[in-house]
C-alpha positions as CSV (number, residue, x, y, z in Angstrom):
1,M,-8.1,72.1,-1.5
2,L,-11.8,72.2,-1.1
3,A,-12.3,72.3,-4.9
4,D,-10.2,69.1,-5.1
5,K,-12.3,67.3,-2.5
6,Y,-15.5,68.5,-4.2
7,L,-14.3,67.2,-7.6
8,R,-13.0,63.9,-6.2
9,D,-16.4,63.4,-4.5
10,E,-18.4,64.2,-7.7
11,L,-16.2,61.9,-9.7
12,N,-16.7,59.1,-7.2
13,K,-20.4,59.5,-7.2
14,F,-20.4,59.6,-11.1
15,A,-18.2,56.5,-11.4
16,K,-20.2,54.5,-8.7
17,Y,-23.4,55.3,-10.6
18,V,-22.1,54.2,-13.9
19,I,-20.6,51.0,-12.5
20,Q,-24.0,50.3,-10.6
21,Q,-26.1,50.9,-13.8
22,A,-23.8,49.0,-16.0
23,R,-24.0,45.9,-13.6
24,T,-27.8,46.2,-13.6
25,N,-27.8,46.3,-17.3
26,L,-25.6,43.1,-17.5
27,T,-27.9,41.4,-15.1
28,K,-31.2,42.4,-16.7
29,G,-30.0,42.5,-20.4
30,A,-31.1,39.7,-22.5
31,S,-29.3,38.0,-25.3
32,P,-30.9,35.2,-27.3
33,Y,-29.5,32.5,-24.9
34,G,-30.1,34.3,-21.6
35,T,-28.6,37.3,-19.7
36,F,-25.3,38.9,-20.4
37,N,-24.2,38.0,-17.0
38,D,-23.6,34.2,-17.6
39,T,-20.4,33.8,-15.6
40,K,-20.2,37.1,-13.8
41,N,-16.7,37.6,-15.2
42,L,-17.5,40.9,-16.8
43,Y,-19.8,42.0,-13.9
44,N,-17.0,41.5,-11.4
45,S,-14.4,43.1,-13.7
46,L,-16.1,46.5,-13.7
47,D,-14.2,49.0,-11.7
48,F,-12.9,52.6,-11.7
49,D,-10.0,54.6,-10.3
50,V,-10.1,58.4,-9.5
51,D,-6.4,59.5,-9.6
52,P,-5.4,62.9,-8.1
53,K,-2.3,64.1,-9.8
54,R,-0.4,67.4,-9.3
55,D,-2.6,69.8,-11.2
56,T,-5.3,67.4,-12.5
57,M,-7.6,64.6,-11.5
58,S,-8.3,61.7,-13.8
59,L,-11.0,59.1,-13.8
60,S,-10.6,55.7,-15.6
61,F,-13.0,52.8,-15.8
62,E,-11.7,49.2,-16.1
63,M,-13.5,46.0,-17.5
64,A,-12.7,42.7,-19.0
65,D,-11.3,42.9,-22.6
66,Y,-14.5,41.5,-24.2
67,G,-16.6,44.2,-22.4
68,K,-16.0,46.8,-25.0
69,F,-17.1,44.3,-27.8
70,K,-20.4,43.6,-25.8
71,D,-21.0,47.3,-25.4
72,R,-20.2,48.6,-28.8
73,G,-20.9,45.5,-30.8
74,V,-18.9,43.9,-33.6
75,R,-19.5,44.1,-37.4
76,G,-19.5,40.7,-39.1
77,K,-17.3,39.5,-41.8
78,S,-19.9,39.5,-44.5
79,S,-22.6,41.8,-42.9
80,S,-22.4,44.8,-40.8
81,A,-26.2,45.1,-40.3
82,K,-26.1,44.3,-36.6
83,A,-23.5,46.9,-35.7
84,P,-23.1,49.4,-38.4
85,N,-21.3,52.0,-36.3
86,S,-19.0,49.7,-34.4
87,P,-15.3,50.4,-34.6
88,Y,-14.7,46.5,-34.3
89,R,-15.0,43.9,-37.1
90,F,-14.5,40.3,-37.3
91,G,-12.1,39.0,-39.8
92,T,-9.4,41.7,-39.5
93,G,-6.8,39.3,-38.4
94,S,-6.1,41.2,-35.0
95,G,-8.0,38.9,-32.7
96,K,-7.0,35.5,-31.3
97,K,-7.4,32.6,-33.7
98,G,-10.2,30.3,-32.6
99,G,-11.1,32.3,-29.6
100,L,-14.7,32.8,-30.5
101,R,-15.3,29.1,-31.2
102,K,-13.7,28.0,-28.0
103,S,-15.6,30.4,-25.8
104,M,-18.8,29.4,-27.6
105,K,-18.1,25.7,-27.0
106,D,-17.6,26.5,-23.3
107,Y,-20.9,28.4,-23.4
108,V,-23.0,25.8,-25.2
109,K,-21.7,23.1,-22.7
110,R,-22.5,25.3,-19.7
111,K,-26.0,26.0,-21.0
112,G,-26.7,22.7,-22.4
113,I,-27.5,23.9,-25.9
114,Q,-27.5,21.4,-28.7
115,F,-28.9,21.6,-32.0
116,R,-30.7,18.7,-33.8
117,D,-29.7,17.2,-37.3
118,K,-32.6,18.0,-39.7
119,K,-32.5,14.6,-41.4
120,T,-32.0,12.3,-38.5
121,G,-33.4,14.2,-35.6
122,R,-30.3,13.4,-33.4
123,F,-28.6,15.9,-31.3
124,L,-25.5,17.5,-32.6
125,S,-22.4,17.5,-30.5
126,Y,-21.5,20.4,-28.5
127,E,-18.6,21.1,-30.9
128,S,-20.9,21.1,-33.9
129,T,-23.4,23.4,-32.2
130,A,-20.5,25.8,-31.1
131,Y,-19.2,25.8,-34.6
132,L,-22.7,26.7,-36.3
133,I,-23.2,29.4,-33.6
134,S,-19.8,30.9,-33.8
135,R,-19.8,30.8,-37.6
136,S,-23.0,32.7,-37.6
137,I,-21.8,35.3,-35.1
138,Y,-18.5,35.7,-37.2
139,Q,-20.3,36.4,-40.4
140,K,-23.2,38.5,-39.0
141,G,-21.6,40.3,-36.0
142,I,-22.7,41.0,-32.5
143,K,-25.4,43.6,-31.9
144,P,-24.3,46.5,-29.5
145,S,-25.7,46.2,-26.0
146,M,-24.7,49.7,-24.8
147,F,-24.6,48.2,-21.2
148,F,-21.9,50.7,-20.3
149,T,-22.4,53.5,-22.7
150,K,-25.9,54.3,-21.8
151,P,-25.3,54.6,-18.0
152,F,-22.1,56.7,-18.7
153,Q,-24.1,59.3,-21.0
154,A,-26.9,59.4,-18.4
155,A,-24.5,60.1,-15.5
156,F,-22.6,62.6,-17.6
157,K,-25.8,64.6,-18.1
158,R,-26.5,64.5,-14.3
159,L,-23.1,66.1,-13.5
160,P,-23.4,69.5,-12.0
161,D,-23.1,72.3,-14.6
162,D,-20.6,74.2,-12.6
163,L,-18.3,71.2,-12.4
164,V,-18.5,70.6,-16.2
165,Q,-17.8,74.2,-16.9
166,A,-15.1,74.7,-14.2
167,Y,-13.1,71.7,-15.4
168,S,-14.1,71.8,-19.1
169,I,-15.2,68.2,-19.1
170,G,-16.5,67.0,-22.3
171,L,-17.1,63.9,-24.5
């Protein structure tokens, strides 16, 4: 009974640290157009659950679906230079059709980003700007931010040795 309480307390400390550091990384992390924490949807979606079962105790982390892509990166359709080790890739047909373009359109409108036409000097529409940015992202990919992975690995190293050995926790 005491061991279960100890394990639950350690897992709660572990998870709280990971969430807190991941949120800090989202707030401070920079992308070409600002922080990763633009709408705070991903920030607010970070959560964990320690679930004591009959003979075991499990820990699970939760986040918005697109968090895994921000964390691990996405290989592009024509180049995987930005995220060569990512398990995700654009152009596999498994994603929502037009999802990147729609979210990019919302983003450029929210941030007021508009490119200029080289010949006339006029501003392009938000739709055209979103198209150009999303096409570039689709072709080149998304660089991994590791906003969640790095805090998880750092917290794992901080776990007490006796806990890791006693419960055979491993990555």
